[in-house]
C-alpha positions in Angstrom: 80.2 73.8 119.9 77.6 76.3 118.8 79.4 79.0 120.8 82.6 78.3 118.9 80.8 78.5 115.6 79.2 81.8 116.6 82.5 83.2 117.8 84.2 82.2 114.5 81.4 83.9 112.5 81.8 87.1 114.6 85.5 87.0 114.1 85.1 86.6 110.4 82.7 89.6 110.3 85.3 91.7 112.1 88.0 90.7 109.7 85.8 91.5 106.7 85.0 94.9 108.1 88.7 95.6 108.7 89.5 94.6 105.2 86.8 96.8 103.8 88.1 99.7 105.7 91.6 99.1 104.4 90.3 98.9 100.8 88.4 102.2 101.2 91.5 103.9 102.6 93.6 102.6 99.8 91.1 103.7 97.2 91.0 107.2 98.6 94.8 107.4 98.7 95.0 106.3 95.0 92.2 108.8 94.0 94.0 111.6 95.8 97.3 110.8 93.9 95.4 110.6 90.6 93.8 114.0 91.1 97.1 115.5 92.0 98.8 114.2 88.9 95.9 115.5 86.7 96.2 118.9 88.3 100.0 119.0 87.8 99.8 117.8 84.2 96.9 120.2 83.4 98.9 123.1 84.8 101.9 122.2 82.7 99.8 121.9 79.5 98.0 125.1 80.3 101.4 126.9 80.8 102.8 125.5 77.6 99.7 126.5 75.7 99.7 130.0 77.1 103.4 130.4 76.3 102.8 129.2 72.7 100.1 131.7 72.2 102.2 134.6 73.5 
């Protein structure tokens, strides 16, 4: 019975590690999109400002 309990604990640890890896990957993906959007919006605003000053 102890072997089964230890096996369940090990399985739960592996599941937790997999979930953590998925969260990290998702966070990086969201951060990348956020940076891309900021760069694009910044470029548009810079261009509009530059055209307004010309």
